C-alpha positions, 0 to 999 in steps of 0.5 A: 091247086088247093087239093094239090097242097093238101095232098102234099101235106098228107104225103109228107106226114105219111113219109115222116111216119113211115120212115121213122126219121132216118137221120141226116145231118144236112142242116146247111142244105135244109137252111138253103132250101128254107131260105129259098121258100122264105125269099118267095114268102117275103115278097108275097107278104110285101105284095099283099101288104101293098094290095098287089094281089096279082103279083102276090099270086105269082110269089105264092105259087113259087112259094108253094113249089119251093116248099113242095120241093123242100118237103120232098127233099126232107120227107124221109129224114131231117137235120139231126139237130131238130127234135122229131116232134117239133119238126113234124109239128112245124112242117104240118103247120106250115103246110096247113098255113099255105092251104089257109093262105090259098083259101083266104086269097081266093075268098077275097081276104088278102089280109088274112092270107098275109097273116097266114104267110107271116105265121110261116115265118114264125113257125120257122123261127120257133123251129130253129130257136128250139134247136139253137139254130140261128140264121140271118132271117131270124136275126132280122125278125129280132130286129123287127121286134126291137124296132117295134119297141123303139117305135113306142117313143114316136110321139111328139108329146113325149115327156122328156122331163121323165128319166124313164122316157130318156132312159127308155129311148136310149136303152131301146136304141142301144138294143136295136143297134146291138141286134143290127151288129149281130145280124151283120155278123151272122150274114154270110160274106156275100150278103155282108158285102152286098150293096143293098145289105150295106145300105140298109144296115149302115143307113140304120146305124147312121140314123141311130147315131142321131138319137143321143142328140135328140135325147140331149136336146129333148127334140121330139121332132128330131126323134120322130124323123129318125124313127121314121127313117129307121122304120123304113130301113127296118121294113126293107130289111124284113122284106129282103132278108127277114 
């Protein structure tokens, strides 16, 4: 299986070089194909995080198949919006990360395998960002980063007497709320109306409404409970849509 992935990577490079990037403005098809791979990648990362190696193997196999189909589909052309060099680099790096994840998992290093799979998310994020392309997965990734910044204040020993503490909690909560609003707007209609998506986004927004009270009352326990709840919503957003 490892050899098969390597051969696919070599084939893609050869086709890219040989065809000189016959341009095709089919970004929507590309995004749909990438989302199919990312859906398997998200689940595989989740299983590896919880130590469910057998199910992770299944999703990694599905990820590999989906990525192979994407490579075959776009081997001779790419969406016109992407720069050729950046596109080749991303495609090559992702193929190699799949090989690395396979090697790490087979050698009994699931954490390293998970890191390789998570790096694929970063590669795709960077590729799309370089071209000004935004999809829901990228917005969720931005939300994850904003949530990390907010979680810095998950400390019952916060010094509420400092204005920078109060302002920091408020500004980071506002940033996270703004990104959630952006994600809500980016999602297509089917996703936006899906009960699961609504539960996660609306639940996070409801939790955020409690932060001003925690600041006003200088209630570290309340802030802690809200942040733990927000992190749960945030993790589920990443697992399902990130």
